[in-house]
Phi, psi and omega in degrees: 000117184234134176261352185263129196279188186289139175237176179299330183295337181292342174293331180267316182215114179273102186288348183253017182303321185265013180252142173299138183301321183293339182264359185272084184295334183289346178292346178300323177278106185292321181211114181281128180259149180293135176273087187293147176280143175225166178295131184244143173212183182298327178297316180292327176298314180297316180297319179295322178295319179298317178295318183290329184269002178301131183287324187259328181228061181293137178218113184260010184302311182292328178293318178289331174295320177295315180301323180300322179282320181298323183289358173282346181292127185293318182294315179297318178300317179295321179296314181295319179297319179301316181289319182289323184292338174302326182268316186293337180275356180285153172264142182240150179220162178253129182234156176270188184295334180276356180089008179275137182289137174256096193296322182293330177282326176299322180299329180293339181269349184274057180220163184301323184303323184293316180284332172296320178297317178297316181301311181291327177294318179293332178298335180298335178296326186263328181259346180101323184199143174227122173262111189253129181245134181267139178277191182296148180262121179230122181054044179063023178230130177286130182295316184218158169233119184244148171263122174292125184313125190300326184292345179261000182255124174248084185295339177301329181245007179060039183229159170244130187250162180287323179228151183302333182274349183291155180239002175233148181187200184268128181284116183280357174268001180300150184302329183290343178260000180297133181089359181232341185228136174230128175259124183244126177124176179266145188296325183257001182284132178263357177084165180293338180295336177295325178277331182283331187306313181301320181293323178293320180292318178295319178297317179298319178297319179295320180291322177295317179295322179294321178296320178293319178299317180296320181295323184278313188254352182286331178231146182298145176273134179268126181239126176250125180246136178203148175254012179284132181265354181291123184296326181295316181295316179296322180293322178297318179295318180297315179297323179297314179295321182297322184271002180283334182170197186261351182286166183294155179211167177198152177243122186227164174285155182296337180268353180289145180254122179246125181224127177250117182266118181231150178298142179284347181290139178276348181248036182300333181296338180298333178302319180277316186297316181290329176295318179294316179298318181295318178297319179296317181293323177294322177295321179297317178295323182292314186274319186249352179081001182194175181240349188294334181269359181235330181283155182292319183266122178203134181263156188306310182298309181292327180297322178295320177296315180296323179294324177293323177297317178300320179295323177298319178297319178297319179294324177296320178294324177295321178296321177299313180296322179301319178295318179295317178300313188290315189260349182233308185288312181300315175301324178294318179295323177291328177301326180269009175073031181272001171072046178259016180298130179075006180248163177219155179258130178217159180276151176293133181288135177285151177296142180287334185243150174283171178301319181296315180295319179297317182298319179297317179297316182294324178296322177293321180294328181296340178291335186238340184224159170271142179246133182298129178302331179298321178297315180301315182293322181291317185282322187246352179073016181253116177295131181227154173230157183291140179289144178292139181278131179279107182276354180260037185277035178286167180298320182295320181293322178295319179297320179297319180295321179293318178297322180292324181291319185267359180283000000 
């Protein structure tokens, strides 16, 4: 079921061939246009926010154009990936009301579509909303999971429009799209990228200014002086300076005065560097709630606190996904007859202890109890067999071994 319309690629591969036409919400968009990149600054951010927050005619096209540019920032990309990978690396299982795993249903989730769904659902935290469309079902596996282009979705009115400026469209909550479309996020939420954008733009400006500073003052300027009026001679000097390297150059009369005004400070680069660091730290606080897991300098005590904060953010994202699984994904799977009635999807619980901590505990237990070799192999992956019992453990044999050891 697609609400997103036909594109040129459908001439080569029609991705909706196996979907009922009435369920294809993507068909609402007759022709998807490229969201071109443009120069962004704080002014465009403010204007985009005003358009997106309009109560009666909301239009997020310019805001998503801004987000497209903002997401090129390497630090921001790394922060989002760090937070998302906490969830994406988890294993998931299907359990009944008693908490027992239903293995055949768990197998249905071990496919690309399920993790694509999680990825797009988590994107709603940063973009505000994700309208996710499921492809055709083959052998109890969805062929594709698609994101309906955000600029065509007006979640405030539960519609998908033909053009970003339109205010009427196809209602994606309509019964004919049930079982094929899931909307994740809050209707008026603009996402964390709305708060991150100014810091990325300021950081980008600082880096551009630093690059210009380096270009001007990083290498000496070559100056050629001559009082010769012959154009050929002056042209020869200019070509000579031009071919000497990449730094700036100029040809002047001997009486011309050239003056380059530069700051007397030897640490002028700190103006740019500290601005970039501050923007990065603010982005870290926004996305991860702390800076200790991303900044180079971090002390043991504070790093542990920051790691706990990061874990709290991960747990909050897990709670969000749990709600989405329970109230949106499981009903959709039941719509397709996959038999998830009375079942729930949950992540595998992580071990409370590290291998080192577990090993210490097990060594203490060995003083008083025997441990099954199967447990050792399962927990540590090391095949073990029981040690042979020494039946010659008489006092004399022990004495002989000691004499042999100390001789």
